[in-house]
TORKOL-4160 file (C-alpha; in steps of 0.2 Angstrom, whole numbers, padded with zeros to 4 digits, m for minus):
328
<pt num="1" X="0744" Y="0286" Z="0544"/>
<pt num="2" X="0742" Y="0272" Z="0532"/>
<pt num="3" X="0752" Y="0275" Z="0516"/>
<pt num="4" X="0743" Y="0275" Z="0499"/>
<pt num="5" X="0746" Y="0259" Z="0490"/>
<pt num="6" X="0757" Y="0263" Z="0475"/>
<pt num="7" X="0752" Y="0257" Z="0458"/>
<pt num="8" X="0762" Y="0244" Z="0449"/>
<pt num="9" X="0768" Y="0249" Z="0431"/>
<pt num="10" X="0757" Y="0236" Z="0425"/>
<pt num="11" X="0741" Y="0243" Z="0433"/>
<pt num="12" X="0746" Y="0261" Z="0428"/>
<pt num="13" X="0748" Y="0255" Z="0410"/>
<pt num="14" X="0731" Y="0246" Z="0411"/>
<pt num="15" X="0722" Y="0262" Z="0417"/>
<pt num="16" X="0731" Y="0272" Z="0404"/>
<pt num="17" X="0725" Y="0261" Z="0390"/>
<pt num="18" X="0707" Y="0259" Z="0396"/>
<pt num="19" X="0693" Y="0267" Z="0387"/>
<pt num="20" X="0674" Y="0268" Z="0391"/>
<pt num="21" X="0660" Y="0260" Z="0382"/>
<pt num="22" X="0642" Y="0264" Z="0386"/>
<pt num="23" X="0631" Y="0248" Z="0385"/>
<pt num="24" X="0619" Y="0250" Z="0371"/>
<pt num="25" X="0606" Y="0240" Z="0380"/>
<pt num="26" X="0605" Y="0247" Z="0398"/>
<pt num="27" X="0616" Y="0263" Z="0397"/>
<pt num="28" X="0629" Y="0257" Z="0410"/>
<pt num="29" X="0646" Y="0265" Z="0407"/>
<pt num="30" X="0660" Y="0251" Z="0406"/>
<pt num="31" X="0679" Y="0252" Z="0406"/>
<pt num="32" X="0687" Y="0242" Z="0392"/>
<pt num="33" X="0705" Y="0240" Z="0387"/>
<pt num="34" X="0712" Y="0250" Z="0372"/>
<pt num="35" X="0708" Y="0240" Z="0356"/>
<pt num="36" X="0691" Y="0235" Z="0361"/>
<pt num="37" X="0682" Y="0225" Z="0348"/>
<pt num="38" X="0663" Y="0223" Z="0348"/>
<pt num="39" X="0657" Y="0208" Z="0358"/>
<pt num="40" X="0673" Y="0206" Z="0367"/>
<pt num="41" X="0667" Y="0211" Z="0384"/>
<pt num="42" X="0651" Y="0211" Z="0393"/>
<pt num="43" X="0642" Y="0225" Z="0403"/>
<pt num="44" X="0644" Y="0225" Z="0421"/>
<pt num="45" X="0626" Y="0228" Z="0424"/>
<pt num="46" X="0615" Y="0218" Z="0412"/>
<pt num="47" X="0629" Y="0205" Z="0407"/>
<pt num="48" X="0625" Y="0208" Z="0388"/>
<pt num="49" X="0639" Y="0210" Z="0375"/>
<pt num="50" X="0646" Y="0227" Z="0374"/>
<pt num="51" X="0646" Y="0235" Z="0357"/>
<pt num="52" X="0648" Y="0252" Z="0349"/>
<pt num="53" X="0633" Y="0248" Z="0338"/>
<pt num="54" X="0617" Y="0258" Z="0342"/>
<pt num="55" X="0601" Y="0250" Z="0350"/>
<pt num="56" X="0584" Y="0257" Z="0344"/>
<pt num="57" X="0571" Y="0261" Z="0358"/>
<pt num="58" X="0553" Y="0264" Z="0352"/>
<pt num="59" X="0544" Y="0279" Z="0358"/>
<pt num="60" X="0528" Y="0275" Z="0349"/>
<pt num="61" X="0528" Y="0257" Z="0344"/>
<pt num="62" X="0510" Y="0251" Z="0339"/>
<pt num="63" X="0506" Y="0233" Z="0341"/>
<pt num="64" X="0499" Y="0233" Z="0323"/>
<pt num="65" X="0517" Y="0237" Z="0317"/>
<pt num="66" X="0523" Y="0219" Z="0321"/>
<pt num="67" X="0508" Y="0208" Z="0325"/>
<pt num="68" X="0508" Y="0192" Z="0314"/>
<pt num="69" X="0494" Y="0191" Z="0302"/>
<pt num="70" X="0489" Y="0173" Z="0309"/>
<pt num="71" X="0488" Y="0181" Z="0326"/>
<pt num="72" X="0476" Y="0195" Z="0320"/>
<pt num="73" X="0465" Y="0183" Z="0310"/>
<pt num="74" X="0464" Y="0171" Z="0325"/>
<pt num="75" X="0460" Y="0185" Z="0337"/>
<pt num="76" X="0446" Y="0192" Z="0326"/>
<pt num="77" X="0438" Y="0175" Z="0325"/>
<pt num="78" X="0439" Y="0173" Z="0344"/>
<pt num="79" X="0432" Y="0191" Z="0347"/>
<pt num="80" X="0418" Y="0187" Z="0334"/>
<pt num="81" X="0410" Y="0175" Z="0347"/>
<pt num="82" X="0396" Y="0184" Z="0356"/>
<pt num="83" X="0400" Y="0188" Z="0374"/>
<pt num="84" X="0417" Y="0181" Z="0374"/>
<pt num="85" X="0426" Y="0196" Z="0382"/>
<pt num="86" X="0415" Y="0198" Z="0397"/>
<pt num="87" X="0415" Y="0180" Z="0399"/>
<pt num="88" X="0434" Y="0178" Z="0400"/>
<pt num="89" X="0435" Y="0192" Z="0413"/>
<pt num="90" X="0422" Y="0184" Z="0424"/>
<pt num="91" X="0431" Y="0167" Z="0421"/>
<pt num="92" X="0447" Y="0174" Z="0427"/>
<pt num="93" X="0439" Y="0182" Z="0442"/>
<pt num="94" X="0432" Y="0166" Z="0448"/>
<pt num="95" X="0446" Y="0154" Z="0444"/>
<pt num="96" X="0464" Y="0153" Z="0448"/>
<pt num="97" X="0472" Y="0170" Z="0443"/>
<pt num="98" X="0474" Y="0175" Z="0461"/>
<pt num="99" X="0480" Y="0158" Z="0466"/>
<pt num="100" X="0493" Y="0158" Z="0453"/>
<pt num="101" X="0499" Y="0175" Z="0460"/>
<pt num="102" X="0500" Y="0168" Z="0478"/>
<pt num="103" X="0509" Y="0152" Z="0472"/>
<pt num="104" X="0523" Y="0161" Z="0464"/>
<pt num="105" X="0525" Y="0174" Z="0478"/>
<pt num="106" X="0526" Y="0159" Z="0490"/>
<pt num="107" X="0536" Y="0146" Z="0479"/>
<pt num="108" X="0547" Y="0156" Z="0467"/>
<pt num="109" X="0560" Y="0170" Z="0468"/>
<pt num="110" X="0555" Y="0187" Z="0465"/>
<pt num="111" X="0567" Y="0196" Z="0454"/>
<pt num="112" X="0572" Y="0214" Z="0459"/>
<pt num="113" X="0586" Y="0226" Z="0456"/>
<pt num="114" X="0595" Y="0218" Z="0471"/>
<pt num="115" X="0589" Y="0200" Z="0469"/>
<pt num="116" X="0597" Y="0194" Z="0452"/>
<pt num="117" X="0601" Y="0211" Z="0446"/>
<pt num="118" X="0607" Y="0207" Z="0429"/>
<pt num="119" X="0590" Y="0197" Z="0425"/>
<pt num="120" X="0581" Y="0212" Z="0432"/>
<pt num="121" X="0591" Y="0224" Z="0420"/>
<pt num="122" X="0586" Y="0213" Z="0405"/>
<pt num="123" X="0568" Y="0215" Z="0410"/>
<pt num="124" X="0570" Y="0234" Z="0411"/>
<pt num="125" X="0579" Y="0234" Z="0394"/>
<pt num="126" X="0564" Y="0225" Z="0386"/>
<pt num="127" X="0551" Y="0236" Z="0394"/>
<pt num="128" X="0560" Y="0252" Z="0389"/>
<pt num="129" X="0563" Y="0246" Z="0372"/>
<pt num="130" X="0545" Y="0242" Z="0368"/>
<pt num="131" X="0537" Y="0255" Z="0380"/>
<pt num="132" X="0529" Y="0244" Z="0393"/>
<pt num="133" X="0527" Y="0247" Z="0412"/>
<pt num="134" X="0538" Y="0235" Z="0422"/>
<pt num="135" X="0528" Y="0219" Z="0427"/>
<pt num="136" X="0531" Y="0208" Z="0442"/>
<pt num="137" X="0545" Y="0195" Z="0438"/>
<pt num="138" X="0548" Y="0178" Z="0446"/>
<pt num="139" X="0561" Y="0164" Z="0443"/>
<pt num="140" X="0554" Y="0147" Z="0447"/>
<pt num="141" X="0564" Y="0131" Z="0450"/>
<pt num="142" X="0556" Y="0119" Z="0436"/>
<pt num="143" X="0564" Y="0106" Z="0425"/>
<pt num="144" X="0552" Y="0111" Z="0411"/>
<pt num="145" X="0559" Y="0123" Z="0399"/>
<pt num="146" X="0547" Y="0137" Z="0399"/>
<pt num="147" X="0542" Y="0155" Z="0402"/>
<pt num="148" X="0525" Y="0163" Z="0403"/>
<pt num="149" X="0515" Y="0179" Z="0406"/>
<pt num="150" X="0498" Y="0180" Z="0416"/>
<pt num="151" X="0488" Y="0193" Z="0425"/>
<pt num="152" X="0473" Y="0203" Z="0419"/>
<pt num="153" X="0475" Y="0216" Z="0433"/>
<pt num="154" X="0494" Y="0216" Z="0437"/>
<pt num="155" X="0505" Y="0208" Z="0424"/>
<pt num="156" X="0517" Y="0194" Z="0430"/>
<pt num="157" X="0531" Y="0186" Z="0420"/>
<pt num="158" X="0538" Y="0169" Z="0426"/>
<pt num="159" X="0554" Y="0161" Z="0420"/>
<pt num="160" X="0559" Y="0143" Z="0423"/>
<pt num="161" X="0576" Y="0139" Z="0430"/>
<pt num="162" X="0579" Y="0126" Z="0416"/>
<pt num="163" X="0577" Y="0139" Z="0403"/>
<pt num="164" X="0590" Y="0151" Z="0411"/>
<pt num="165" X="0602" Y="0137" Z="0413"/>
<pt num="166" X="0604" Y="0133" Z="0395"/>
<pt num="167" X="0603" Y="0150" Z="0387"/>
<pt num="168" X="0616" Y="0164" Z="0384"/>
<pt num="169" X="0613" Y="0181" Z="0391"/>
<pt num="170" X="0607" Y="0188" Z="0374"/>
<pt num="171" X="0595" Y="0173" Z="0372"/>
<pt num="172" X="0588" Y="0176" Z="0390"/>
<pt num="173" X="0585" Y="0194" Z="0384"/>
<pt num="174" X="0575" Y="0187" Z="0369"/>
<pt num="175" X="0564" Y="0176" Z="0380"/>
<pt num="176" X="0561" Y="0190" Z="0392"/>
<pt num="177" X="0557" Y="0202" Z="0377"/>
<pt num="178" X="0545" Y="0189" Z="0370"/>
<pt num="179" X="0535" Y="0189" Z="0386"/>
<pt num="180" X="0535" Y="0208" Z="0387"/>
<pt num="181" X="0529" Y="0207" Z="0369"/>
<pt num="182" X="0513" Y="0198" Z="0376"/>
<pt num="183" X="0510" Y="0213" Z="0387"/>
<pt num="184" X="0513" Y="0226" Z="0373"/>
<pt num="185" X="0502" Y="0217" Z="0361"/>
<pt num="186" X="0488" Y="0216" Z="0374"/>
<pt num="187" X="0488" Y="0197" Z="0374"/>
<pt num="188" X="0487" Y="0195" Z="0393"/>
<pt num="189" X="0468" Y="0193" Z="0396"/>
<pt num="190" X="0466" Y="0180" Z="0383"/>
<pt num="191" X="0483" Y="0172" Z="0386"/>
<pt num="192" X="0479" Y="0170" Z="0405"/>
<pt num="193" X="0462" Y="0162" Z="0401"/>
<pt num="194" X="0470" Y="0150" Z="0388"/>
<pt num="195" X="0483" Y="0144" Z="0401"/>
<pt num="196" X="0470" Y="0142" Z="0414"/>
<pt num="197" X="0459" Y="0133" Z="0402"/>
<pt num="198" X="0473" Y="0121" Z="0397"/>
<pt num="199" X="0475" Y="0117" Z="0416"/>
<pt num="200" X="0456" Y="0115" Z="0419"/>
<pt num="201" X="0454" Y="0104" Z="0404"/>
<pt num="202" X="0465" Y="0091" Z="0413"/>
<pt num="203" X="0454" Y="0090" Z="0429"/>
<pt num="204" X="0436" Y="0090" Z="0422"/>
<pt num="205" X="0421" Y="0100" Z="0423"/>
<pt num="206" X="0416" Y="0095" Z="0441"/>
<pt num="207" X="0432" Y="0103" Z="0447"/>
<pt num="208" X="0429" Y="0120" Z="0439"/>
<pt num="209" X="0422" Y="0134" Z="0449"/>
<pt num="210" X="0411" Y="0147" Z="0440"/>
<pt num="211" X="0397" Y="0136" Z="0434"/>
<pt num="212" X="0389" Y="0142" Z="0418"/>
<pt num="213" X="0404" Y="0154" Z="0414"/>
<pt num="214" X="0416" Y="0140" Z="0415"/>
<pt num="215" X="0405" Y="0129" Z="0404"/>
<pt num="216" X="0404" Y="0143" Z="0391"/>
<pt num="217" X="0422" Y="0145" Z="0390"/>
<pt num="218" X="0425" Y="0126" Z="0389"/>
<pt num="219" X="0412" Y="0126" Z="0375"/>
<pt num="220" X="0421" Y="0118" Z="0360"/>
<pt num="221" X="0419" Y="0133" Z="0349"/>
<pt num="222" X="0426" Y="0145" Z="0362"/>
<pt num="223" X="0440" Y="0134" Z="0369"/>
<pt num="224" X="0446" Y="0129" Z="0351"/>
<pt num="225" X="0446" Y="0147" Z="0346"/>
<pt num="226" X="0456" Y="0153" Z="0361"/>
<pt num="227" X="0469" Y="0139" Z="0360"/>
<pt num="228" X="0471" Y="0142" Z="0342"/>
<pt num="229" X="0474" Y="0160" Z="0344"/>
<pt num="230" X="0486" Y="0157" Z="0359"/>
<pt num="231" X="0498" Y="0147" Z="0348"/>
<pt num="232" X="0498" Y="0161" Z="0334"/>
<pt num="233" X="0501" Y="0175" Z="0347"/>
<pt num="234" X="0518" Y="0167" Z="0350"/>
<pt num="235" X="0523" Y="0172" Z="0332"/>
<pt num="236" X="0519" Y="0190" Z="0336"/>
<pt num="237" X="0530" Y="0190" Z="0352"/>
<pt num="238" X="0544" Y="0182" Z="0343"/>
<pt num="239" X="0544" Y="0198" Z="0332"/>
<pt num="240" X="0543" Y="0208" Z="0348"/>
<pt num="241" X="0559" Y="0199" Z="0354"/>
<pt num="242" X="0568" Y="0203" Z="0338"/>
<pt num="243" X="0563" Y="0221" Z="0340"/>
<pt num="244" X="0572" Y="0221" Z="0357"/>
<pt num="245" X="0588" Y="0210" Z="0353"/>
<pt num="246" X="0589" Y="0217" Z="0335"/>
<pt num="247" X="0598" Y="0201" Z="0329"/>
<pt num="248" X="0587" Y="0188" Z="0321"/>
<pt num="249" X="0599" Y="0174" Z="0325"/>
<pt num="250" X="0598" Y="0177" Z="0343"/>
<pt num="251" X="0580" Y="0173" Z="0342"/>
<pt num="252" X="0584" Y="0158" Z="0330"/>
<pt num="253" X="0596" Y="0151" Z="0342"/>
<pt num="254" X="0583" Y="0151" Z="0356"/>
<pt num="255" X="0572" Y="0141" Z="0345"/>
<pt num="256" X="0586" Y="0128" Z="0341"/>
<pt num="257" X="0589" Y="0126" Z="0360"/>
<pt num="258" X="0570" Y="0123" Z="0362"/>
<pt num="259" X="0570" Y="0110" Z="0349"/>
<pt num="260" X="0587" Y="0102" Z="0353"/>
<pt num="261" X="0588" Y="0103" Z="0371"/>
<pt num="262" X="0604" Y="0100" Z="0381"/>
<pt num="263" X="0613" Y="0094" Z="0365"/>
<pt num="264" X="0611" Y="0111" Z="0357"/>
<pt num="265" X="0629" Y="0115" Z="0360"/>
<pt num="266" X="0633" Y="0101" Z="0347"/>
<pt num="267" X="0621" Y="0107" Z="0334"/>
<pt num="268" X="0625" Y="0117" Z="0318"/>
<pt num="269" X="0614" Y="0133" Z="0318"/>
<pt num="270" X="0615" Y="0135" Z="0299"/>
<pt num="271" X="0609" Y="0118" Z="0297"/>
<pt num="272" X="0594" Y="0122" Z="0309"/>
<pt num="273" X="0590" Y="0137" Z="0298"/>
<pt num="274" X="0590" Y="0126" Z="0282"/>
<pt num="275" X="0578" Y="0114" Z="0291"/>
<pt num="276" X="0567" Y="0128" Z="0295"/>
<pt num="277" X="0566" Y="0134" Z="0277"/>
<pt num="278" X="0564" Y="0116" Z="0271"/>
<pt num="279" X="0549" Y="0114" Z="0283"/>
<pt num="280" X="0541" Y="0130" Z="0277"/>
<pt num="281" X="0543" Y="0125" Z="0259"/>
<pt num="282" X="0535" Y="0108" Z="0262"/>
<pt num="283" X="0520" Y="0116" Z="0271"/>
<pt num="284" X="0518" Y="0129" Z="0257"/>
<pt num="285" X="0519" Y="0117" Z="0243"/>
<pt num="286" X="0511" Y="0101" Z="0250"/>
<pt num="287" X="0493" Y="0102" Z="0257"/>
<pt num="288" X="0495" Y="0085" Z="0266"/>
<pt num="289" X="0510" Y="0090" Z="0275"/>
<pt num="290" X="0502" Y="0107" Z="0279"/>
<pt num="291" X="0487" Y="0097" Z="0286"/>
<pt num="292" X="0497" Y="0086" Z="0297"/>
<pt num="293" X="0508" Y="0100" Z="0303"/>
<pt num="294" X="0492" Y="0109" Z="0309"/>
<pt num="295" X="0484" Y="0094" Z="0316"/>
<pt num="296" X="0499" Y="0089" Z="0327"/>
<pt num="297" X="0502" Y="0107" Z="0332"/>
<pt num="298" X="0484" Y="0109" Z="0338"/>
<pt num="299" X="0488" Y="0098" Z="0353"/>
<pt num="300" X="0502" Y="0109" Z="0359"/>
<pt num="301" X="0503" Y="0126" Z="0368"/>
<pt num="302" X="0516" Y="0134" Z="0356"/>
<pt num="303" X="0520" Y="0133" Z="0338"/>
<pt num="304" X="0534" Y="0121" Z="0332"/>
<pt num="305" X="0551" Y="0129" Z="0335"/>
<pt num="306" X="0555" Y="0125" Z="0317"/>
<pt num="307" X="0540" Y="0135" Z="0311"/>
<pt num="308" X="0544" Y="0149" Z="0323"/>
<pt num="309" X="0562" Y="0151" Z="0316"/>
<pt num="310" X="0556" Y="0150" Z="0298"/>
<pt num="311" X="0544" Y="0164" Z="0302"/>
<pt num="312" X="0556" Y="0175" Z="0311"/>
<pt num="313" X="0569" Y="0174" Z="0298"/>
<pt num="314" X="0556" Y="0177" Z="0284"/>
<pt num="315" X="0550" Y="0193" Z="0293"/>
<pt num="316" X="0567" Y="0199" Z="0295"/>
<pt num="317" X="0572" Y="0196" Z="0277"/>
<pt num="318" X="0555" Y="0203" Z="0270"/>
<pt num="319" X="0561" Y="0220" Z="0275"/>
<pt num="320" X="0546" Y="0223" Z="0287"/>
<pt num="321" X="0558" Y="0223" Z="0302"/>
<pt num="322" X="0570" Y="0235" Z="0294"/>
<pt num="323" X="0556" Y="0247" Z="0291"/>
<pt num="324" X="0551" Y="0248" Z="0309"/>
<pt num="325" X="0569" Y="0250" Z="0314"/>
<pt num="326" X="0571" Y="0264" Z="0302"/>
<pt num="327" X="0554" Y="0273" Z="0304"/>
<pt num="328" X="0549" Y="0272" Z="0322"/>
């Protein structure tokens, strides 16, 4: 009969001095050494920093609690176009939504509790915090730093590998929470149409299925309204990300890395925040600067990272975020 391996004095002492901290994000119980300090260790399940601080989950969060005013205004302008909702649904049915789904199933890695479990745990945290059903989740090898959500029937979130490679675990949670925010805010129908529209505008009308429906969507009024809304919807989902990570500077550091790329480790975050405040002040006080900022941004799929960081810090400092945390 094999003898039980005896414990060394060192291992016995380590066990005696161990305590347990339940992860505030995912609920996993983790052993920590005596004298544990918040942020000193990470959860074994979700890999997020362990802390004794509470983490708020929202049982009845309404999208109107956090949606950015620019998002609401742009969506109202889009919905005011006669027939746009039914046209968008038909547009998705005859274009590439099903092809996109097949493409990711065939060319990307589907994230599950077994396949990349800590990434799956982060998705679960974002969904349970905001009160959203779990979507399908894929990780795709792609050098473009991006993440997106699509699917009017079954929602799908896709992260690019280059994004994962340059972010911390907390920042990855913020990105996932941003995408889950699109689902919670009921953006996905319009967002999917906007992303397909961006693609179709590159190939020309002769390549587009759907005939008159596609031509209606590509009408300047509809396409401009749709793409203008899609940029502003990102501001709402930055707020959703903050409601999940519950630290504005985690969201802010994501924006710094989106702006600074692989050199972000050499950048000063406080200086980046100051740049954001300076940009906002210039646009608020100078009509010409504001005009050019909007003209340049009109050709992009997302707002400027500098604009986004100034907006999220403003929202946090305004007290609106704190009221949601307190009252919901």
